[in-house]
C-alpha positions in Angstrom: 1.3 -15.5 25.3 -0.8 -15.1 22.2 -3.6 -12.6 22.4 -7.1 -13.8 21.4 -7.4 -13.7 17.6 -3.7 -12.9 17.2 -3.9 -14.1 13.7 -7.3 -14.6 12.1 -7.2 -17.7 10.1 -3.7 -18.7 11.2 -4.9 -21.6 13.3 -7.0 -22.9 10.4 -3.9 -23.1 8.2 -1.7 -24.7 10.8 0.4 -21.6 11.3 1.4 -20.4 14.7 -0.7 -17.3 15.5 2.1 -15.8 17.6 4.6 -16.2 14.7 2.1 -14.5 12.3 1.5 -11.7 14.8 5.3 -11.1 15.2 5.7 -10.9 11.4 2.7 -8.5 11.1 4.1 -6.1 13.8 7.6 -6.3 12.5 6.6 -5.5 8.9 4.2 -2.8 10.0 7.0 -1.2 12.0 9.1 -1.0 8.9 6.2 0.4 6.9 5.9 3.1 9.6 9.6 3.9 9.4 9.1 4.4 5.6 6.3 6.9 6.3 3.0 4.9 6.4 0.5 5.6 9.1 0.9 3.1 12.0 -2.5 1.5 11.9 -2.5 1.4 8.1 0.8 -0.5 8.2 -0.6 -3.0 10.7 -3.8 -3.6 8.7 -1.8 -3.9 5.4 0.7 -6.4 7.0 -2.2 -8.4 8.5 -4.0 -8.6 5.1 -0.7 -9.5 3.3 0.0 -12.3 5.8 -3.6 -13.8 5.8 -4.1 -17.0 3.8 -7.1 -15.5 1.8 -5.5 -12.1 1.4 -8.8 -10.7 2.7 -10.3 -10.2 6.2 -13.4 -8.4 7.6 -13.2 -5.4 9.8 -14.1 -7.7 12.8 -11.3 -10.2 11.9 -8.8 -7.3 11.6 -10.0 -5.8 14.9 -9.7 -9.1 16.7 -6.3 -9.9 15.3 -4.8 -6.5 15.9 -6.7 -5.8 19.1 -8.1 -2.5 17.9 -11.4 -0.8 17.4 -13.6 -0.9 14.3 -13.0 2.8 13.9 -9.2 2.3 13.8 -9.6 -0.4 11.1 -12.0 1.8 9.1 -9.5 4.7 9.1 -6.6 2.5 8.1 -8.7 0.9 5.3 -9.8 4.3 4.0 -6.2 5.4 3.7 -5.0 2.1 2.1 -7.9 2.2 -0.4 -6.9 5.8 -1.3 -3.4 4.7 -2.1 -4.6 1.6 -4.0 -3.1 -0.9 -1.6 -6.4 -2.7 -0.6 -9.8 -2.9 -2.0 -13.2 -3.4 -0.4 -15.6 -6.2 -1.5 -18.9 -7.4 -0.2 -19.3 -10.8 1.2 -21.8 -12.7 -0.9 -25.3 -12.6 0.7 -24.1 -10.2 3.4 -23.8 -6.5 4.1 -20.3 -7.1 5.6 -17.3 -5.9 3.7 -14.0 -7.7 3.3 -10.8 -5.9 2.7 -8.5 -7.5 0.2 -4.9 -7.1 -0.7 -4.1 -8.0 -4.3 -0.9 -9.6 -5.6 -0.3 -6.5 -7.7 -0.7 -4.0 -4.8 2.8 -2.6 -5.2 2.2 -2.1 -8.9 -1.1 -0.3 -8.2 0.5 1.8 -5.5 3.4 2.9 -7.7 1.1 3.5 -10.6 -0.9 5.8 -8.4 2.4 7.5 -7.4 3.1 8.0 -11.2 -0.1 10.0 -11.5 1.0 12.1 -8.5 4.4 12.7 -10.1 2.6 13.9 -13.3 0.5 16.4 -11.3 3.5 17.6 -9.4 5.4 18.1 -12.6 2.7 20.2 -14.1 2.6 22.4 -11.0 6.4 22.6 -11.0 6.4 23.7 -14.7 4.1 26.6 -13.6 6.5 27.4 -10.8 9.5 27.7 -13.1 7.4 29.9 -15.5 6.2 32.1 -12.6 9.6 32.5 -10.9 11.7 32.5 -14.0 14.1 29.8 -14.9 17.2 32.0 -14.1 16.1 32.9 -10.6 17.6 30.8 -7.7 14.1 29.5 -6.8 13.3 28.9 -10.4 16.5 26.8 -10.9 15.7 24.7 -7.8 12.2 24.1 -9.0 13.5 23.3 -12.5 15.9 20.7 -11.0 13.1 19.2 -9.0 11.0 19.1 -12.2 13.7 17.4 -14.1 14.0 14.8 -11.3 10.3 14.0 -11.3 10.2 13.8 -15.1 13.1 11.4 -15.0 11.3 9.3 -12.3 8.1 9.2 -14.4 10.0 7.7 -17.4 11.9 5.2 -15.3 8.9 4.2 -13.3 7.0 3.3 -16.5 10.0 1.2 -17.7 10.4 -0.4 -14.3 6.7 -1.5 -14.1 7.0 -3.0 -17.6 10.0 -5.0 -16.5 8.3 -6.1 -13.3 5.3 -7.5 -15.2 7.7 -9.6 -17.3 9.6 -10.7 -14.2 6.5 -11.5 -12.3 5.2 -13.7 -15.1 8.5 -15.5 -15.3 8.6 -16.2 -11.6 4.9 -16.8 -10.8 3.3 -17.4 -14.2 0.2 -15.6 -15.4 -2.0 -15.3 -12.4 -4.8 -12.8 -11.6 
């Protein structure tokens, strides 16, 4: 049986709310296995599956059968990692939470900034411990890996933009 509000907007689009709910929970479970917080995974999957790509806190709470506080915490986390954004509904004080078509690009670009900060700290660690000490060598290898990832991530994102344009055209 489908819970009330099992998929906000699904009925309007002719989709089966139970099918939408199963997708949301399945994808959220995979996001959790990859290290995302459980509620953040559920909120992200619900936004991703919504027709508009945006829902209010009340709509998310109804669909996921959770409290506004749970939605708020999840959205705060997702905003910090650049996977969703907040926007005001015109003429209202209510906020909508939106997932963008480039959310993966934004999230990975944010990770690139993290890798840069880690690299800087690791460089200091190699200098502090000495490049020839066992700890210094391990840190130097970690630094080399992160520097490699920074360069590859930049190239990968450039190729993705080209591929995205080829497949989906130039869209916002």
